[in-house]
C-alpha positions in Angstrom: 19.4 80.3 38.0 22.4 78.7 39.6 24.4 81.6 39.5 21.5 84.4 40.8 20.9 81.9 43.5 24.4 81.6 44.6 24.6 85.4 45.0 21.3 85.7 46.6 22.7 82.9 49.4 25.7 84.9 49.8 23.8 88.1 50.4 21.3 86.4 52.6 24.1 85.2 54.9 25.9 88.4 55.1 22.9 90.0 56.3 22.3 87.5 59.1 25.8 88.6 60.4 25.3 92.5 60.4 21.4 92.4 61.2 20.0 92.4 64.6 18.8 88.9 63.8 22.4 87.9 64.8 21.5 88.2 68.4 18.9 85.5 68.5 20.3 82.5 69.9 19.4 78.8 68.5 17.5 76.8 71.1 16.3 80.1 73.0 18.3 82.6 75.2 19.4 80.0 77.8 20.6 77.3 75.5 24.1 76.4 75.9 26.5 74.7 73.1 26.7 70.9 73.5 30.4 70.7 71.8 33.4 72.5 72.3 34.4 75.2 69.6 37.0 72.8 68.0 34.9 69.9 67.8 32.0 72.1 66.5 34.1 73.5 63.7 35.7 69.9 63.0 32.3 68.3 62.4 31.0 70.8 60.2 34.1 71.3 57.9 34.7 67.5 57.8 30.9 67.3 56.4 31.1 70.1 54.3 33.7 69.3 51.8 36.4 67.2 53.3 36.7 64.8 50.3 36.5 67.7 47.7 39.3 69.5 48.9 41.5 66.6 49.0 40.4 65.8 45.1 40.4 69.1 43.8 42.8 71.3 45.4 45.8 70.6 43.2 43.7 69.3 40.2 41.5 72.3 39.7 44.0 75.1 39.7 46.8 73.5 37.8 43.8 72.3 35.3 42.9 75.9 34.6 46.6 77.0 34.6 48.0 74.7 31.9 45.1 73.8 29.6 42.6 76.2 28.8 41.9 78.9 31.4 43.8 82.1 30.3 41.2 83.4 28.0 37.8 82.0 28.6 37.0 84.5 31.4 38.1 87.4 29.1 38.5 89.6 32.1 42.4 89.9 32.0 44.8 89.6 34.7 47.7 87.1 35.6 47.2 83.4 34.8 48.2 82.2 38.3 45.8 85.0 39.9 43.1 83.7 37.5 43.7 80.0 38.3 43.5 80.5 42.0 40.8 83.0 42.0 38.4 80.7 39.8 39.6 77.9 42.4 38.5 79.9 45.3 35.4 81.1 43.8 34.1 77.6 43.5 35.3 76.7 47.4 34.6 80.1 49.0 31.8 82.1 50.2 29.3 80.7 47.8 29.3 77.0 48.9 29.1 77.8 52.5 26.4 80.5 52.1 24.3 77.5 50.5 25.0 75.4 53.7 24.4 78.2 55.7 21.0 79.0 54.8 19.5 75.4 55.0 21.6 74.9 58.5 20.2 77.8 60.0 16.8 77.3 58.8 16.7 73.7 60.2 18.3 74.8 63.5 16.0 77.7 64.2 12.6 76.1 63.3 13.7 72.8 65.1 15.3 74.4 68.3 13.4 77.5 68.4 9.9 76.6 67.3 10.0 73.0 68.4 9.3 71.6 64.9 10.8 68.3 63.8 14.3 68.2 62.3 13.4 68.0 58.7 13.5 70.0 55.5 9.6 70.4 55.5 9.6 72.3 58.7 11.8 75.2 57.3 8.6 76.2 55.3 6.3 76.3 58.4 6.2 80.0 58.4 5.1 80.0 54.7 2.5 77.5 54.4 1.7 76.6 57.9 0.3 73.2 58.6 0.4 72.2 55.2 3.9 71.3 55.7 2.4 67.7 57.2 0.6 67.3 54.0 1.6 66.2 50.2 3.9 69.5 49.8 5.8 68.5 52.7 6.3 65.2 51.5 7.5 66.4 48.1 10.0 68.8 49.8 11.5 66.1 52.0 11.7 63.6 48.9 13.6 66.3 46.8 15.7 66.4 49.8 16.4 63.0 50.4 17.1 62.7 46.5 19.6 65.6 46.3 21.4 64.1 49.4 21.8 60.6 48.1 23.0 61.8 44.7 25.2 64.6 46.2 27.0 62.1 48.5 27.4 59.6 45.9 29.1 62.4 44.1 31.7 62.8 46.7 32.0 59.0 47.7 32.6 58.2 44.1 35.4 60.8 43.9 37.0 59.7 47.2 37.0 56.0 45.8 38.5 57.3 42.5 41.3 59.4 44.6 42.0 56.5 47.1 42.4 54.1 44.3 44.7 56.5 42.5 46.8 56.9 45.1 47.2 53.4 45.9 47.9 52.7 42.6 50.5 55.6 42.6 52.3 54.4 45.8 51.7 50.6 45.8 51.6 50.0 41.9 48.3 48.2 41.9 45.7 48.6 39.7 43.5 51.6 40.4 40.5 50.8 38.1 36.9 50.2 38.8 37.4 46.9 40.6 39.8 48.4 43.5 37.1 51.5 43.5 34.4 49.2 44.3 36.4 47.6 46.9 37.3 50.7 48.6 33.7 51.8 48.7 32.6 48.3 50.0 35.3 48.6 52.8 34.7 52.3 53.8 30.7 51.6 53.8 31.5 48.7 56.4 33.6 51.1 58.5 30.7 53.6 58.2 28.3 51.3 59.4 30.0 50.9 62.6 30.4 54.7 63.0 26.6 55.4 62.2 25.5 53.0 64.6 27.7 54.7 67.4 25.7 58.0 66.7 27.2 61.6 66.7 29.3 61.5 70.0 30.8 57.9 69.6 31.4 57.9 65.7 31.1 61.1 63.9 32.7 63.6 66.2 35.6 61.2 66.8 36.2 60.5 63.3 35.8 64.4 62.4 38.4 65.3 65.3 40.9 62.6 63.7 40.2 64.4 60.2 41.3 67.7 61.4 44.2 66.5 63.1 45.5 64.6 60.1 44.5 67.3 57.8 46.6 69.9 59.9 49.5 67.7 60.0 49.5 67.3 56.3 48.9 71.1 55.6 51.8 72.2 57.9 54.1 69.5 56.1 53.2 71.1 52.8 53.5 74.4 54.1 57.0 73.9 55.4 58.4 71.6 52.9 57.3 73.8 50.1 58.6 77.0 51.8 56.9 79.3 53.7 58.0 82.4 51.6 56.6 80.6 48.5 53.5 80.0 50.6 52.8 83.7 51.5 53.5 84.6 48.0 50.9 81.9 47.0 48.3 83.2 49.6 48.6 86.9 48.4 48.1 85.5 45.1 45.2 83.5 46.0 43.5 86.2 47.8 44.3 89.0 45.1 42.9 86.4 42.6 39.6 85.8 44.4 38.9 89.4 44.8 39.5 90.2 41.4 37.2 87.4 40.0 34.6 87.2 42.6 32.2 89.5 40.8 33.1 88.8 37.2 32.3 85.1 37.7 29.4 86.0 39.9 27.9 87.6 37.3 25.3 85.5 35.1 25.0 88.0 32.2 26.9 88.3 29.1 29.5 85.8 29.8 31.9 84.7 27.0 33.0 81.6 28.9 30.0 79.5 28.8 32.2 76.2 28.4 34.1 77.1 31.7 31.1 77.9 33.8 28.6 75.0 32.6 31.6 72.6 33.0 32.7 73.9 36.3 30.7 76.3 38.1 27.3 74.8 37.3 28.5 71.4 38.6 30.0 72.8 41.6 26.9 74.8 42.7 24.6 71.7 41.9 27.1 69.8 44.2 26.9 72.3 47.0 23.2 72.7 46.5 22.5 68.7 46.4 24.7 68.4 49.5 22.9 71.3 51.4 20.1 69.2 53.2 22.9 66.9 54.3 25.1 69.4 55.6 23.0 71.8 56.7 21.0 69.2 58.9 24.2 68.0 60.1 25.5 71.5 61.2 22.0 72.3 62.8 21.9 69.3 65.0 25.6 70.2 66.3 25.1 74.2 66.6 22.6 73.8 69.4 23.3 77.1 71.8 25.2 79.4 69.3 23.7 82.9 68.4 22.7 83.4 64.7 25.9 85.7 64.5 28.3 83.3 65.9 26.7 80.4 63.8 27.2 82.5 60.5 30.7 83.6 61.1 31.7 80.0 62.0 29.8 78.5 58.9 30.6 81.5 56.3 33.8 83.2 57.3 35.9 80.7 59.1 35.8 78.1 56.5 36.7 80.4 53.5 39.9 81.6 55.6 41.0 78.0 56.1 40.1 77.1 52.4 42.1 80.0 51.3 45.4 78.7 53.3 44.6 74.9 52.2 44.3 76.0 48.3 47.3 78.4 48.6 49.3 75.6 50.3 48.5 72.8 48.1 47.4 74.5 44.7 50.0 77.2 45.0 52.6 74.2 45.4 51.1 72.7 42.2 51.4 75.8 40.2 54.9 76.4 41.5 55.7 72.9 40.0 54.3 73.8 36.7 56.0 77.1 36.3 59.4 75.6 37.2 58.9 72.6 35.0 58.8 70.0 37.9 57.3 66.7 37.7 54.4 65.3 36.1 52.3 68.5 36.6 54.1 70.6 34.3 52.4 68.5 31.4 49.1 69.3 32.6 46.2 67.3 34.4 45.9 63.8 32.9 44.1 62.0 35.8 42.3 64.3 38.4 42.7 61.9 41.1 46.4 61.7 40.9 47.2 65.4 40.9 47.7 65.7 44.7 50.0 62.8 44.7 52.0 64.0 41.7 52.5 67.3 43.8 53.7 65.5 46.6 55.9 63.2 44.6 58.2 66.5 44.3 58.4 67.1 48.2 60.3 65.1 50.6 58.8 62.0 52.1 56.7 61.2 49.5 55.5 57.7 50.6 54.7 59.1 54.0 52.7 62.0 52.7 51.1 59.9 50.1 50.0 57.5 52.6 48.6 60.0 55.1 46.6 61.5 52.1 45.2 58.2 51.3 44.3 57.7 54.8 42.7 61.3 55.1 40.5 60.7 51.8 39.2 57.4 53.5 38.5 59.0 56.8 36.6 61.9 55.3 34.8 59.2 53.0 33.8 57.7 55.9 32.7 60.7 58.1 30.6 62.0 54.8 29.0 58.5 54.6 27.8 58.2 58.3 27.0 61.8 58.8 24.8 61.8 55.4 23.2 58.4 56.7 22.2 59.8 59.9 20.7 62.8 58.0 18.7 60.9 55.6 17.6 58.6 58.3 16.4 61.8 60.2 14.4 63.0 57.1 12.8 59.8 56.1 11.9 59.1 59.7 10.0 62.5 59.9 12.7 64.4 61.9 13.3 61.7 64.4 17.1 61.4 65.8 16.6 58.2 67.3 15.4 56.0 64.2 15.7 52.0 64.4 19.5 51.1 63.7 18.1 48.9 60.7 17.0 52.2 59.0 20.5 53.8 59.6 22.1 50.8 58.2 20.1 50.6 54.8 20.8 54.0 54.0 24.6 53.5 54.8 24.5 50.4 52.4 22.2 52.4 49.8 24.8 55.5 49.6 27.6 53.1 48.8 25.8 51.0 46.4 24.6 54.3 44.3 28.3 55.5 44.2 29.5 52.0 42.9 26.5 51.8 40.3 27.4 55.6 39.0 31.0 54.4 39.0 30.3 51.4 36.8 28.0 52.8 34.2 30.0 55.7 33.7 33.0 53.6 32.6 35.9 55.9 31.3 33.4 58.7 31.9 32.8 58.2 35.7 33.4 61.5 36.9 30.8 63.0 34.2 28.4 60.4 35.4 28.9 61.5 39.0 28.6 65.0 37.9 25.4 64.5 36.3 23.9 63.0 39.0 24.4 65.9 41.3 23.2 68.4 38.8 19.9 66.5 38.0 19.0 66.7 41.8 20.5 70.0 42.5 18.4 71.9 40.0 14.8 71.5 41.3 16.2 71.9 45.0 17.6 75.3 44.1 14.1 76.7 44.3 13.5 75.1 47.9 16.4 76.9 48.8 15.5 80.0 47.7 12.0 79.7 49.3 13.7 78.7 52.5 15.3 82.2 52.6 12.1 83.9 52.5 10.6 81.3 55.2 13.8 81.9 57.5 13.3 85.7 57.4 9.8 85.5 58.3 10.5 83.2 61.2 13.5 85.3 62.5 11.4 88.5 62.4 8.8 86.9 64.3 11.2 85.9 66.7 12.6 89.2 67.1 9.3 90.9 67.4 8.5 88.3 70.4 11.7 89.1 72.0 11.1 92.8 71.9 7.5 92.3 73.0 9.1 90.3 76.2 11.8 92.8 77.0 8.9 95.8 76.9 6.7 93.6 79.0 9.5 92.8 81.6 10.2 96.6 82.1 
């Protein structure tokens, strides 16, 4: 179901780009964007997968390449292409299509139809006023649970990586105590940011995220060699093109260990994040056309992610191939993979410290963005709920992340994954129904627009 649903979301979003629906403007024909294109893209990208890209960009392709990736897919091809292709499959069109469906539905029903900015509103064209009854309560409750555990997964990964980086750089313990301290510290900063709102908090941090991420990216590109990057970029694109359809196929798979351990987790993670990311993207996308919206949410992030993975993952694979550094022995601790790659480039201390800061800022952005979204859902779509309510959700996210890390013990990553999968599964059905409802809503809007044009002429 996860695999089939993911494919449906990609096709649906691509149709939104090419069909006449693309001309519809979020907020009406006279609506103007509230944010610059750079700030808009920075906010949606930072909210979408910031911590994940930092955590997995080296660990995932190197893990596939060095451990057991070669044969499970059973579709041939070079190992480097397979490793990078599978990595891009997990971070490319599919996750952003999941986000795009929810974000567009929320933006359309809220800004074009005047409904509250909450998940239940996206079902209005299917069940009408019943969205305000128990059915709507169930939908919003599922959205809140999915969002909390999706965020907790990311916050837990961020704490693991930040602690691992501090241990790597400063030779301090990277165990549970350090991770809990990091969660507490980041949650405290997130409290300040969430109280300042989108303009004063989230936008500022998102722009900072993008600048720091670009600085780190350019360094890795130059230090690793532009020629090597171009070769890795070609390998990544070729691998993604080669493995996209085989990995999307849910029938007759011979690699059940791979796609249950990796693909299902990632799809559940993206789906559990979709209420949070979707609502956040919707809130900052007023005034964009459907086509502009989908191009930004679907195509641009995939291009940026391809560049990012080619730089970081490609460097990691080059080090493995040339038997350089610790990565050549395989992935021991996933949270250390990025720092082990940077260790074999110049200015290791500076870049490792920058990476830790970047993880923490992504961490804060995810926490305060998620809190604003959960706050909106639980207050019936209001965007100006009391500060005490926002504080409650920021603290709750940090506590759940800390508890999952604590009870997971040595298997903390598995505990985080289990939390995401458990809440992502039922919400998959909700997303499929949102596609149907959004199609009906856009069709109605299109007919109204045509009728107005005829009347005017």
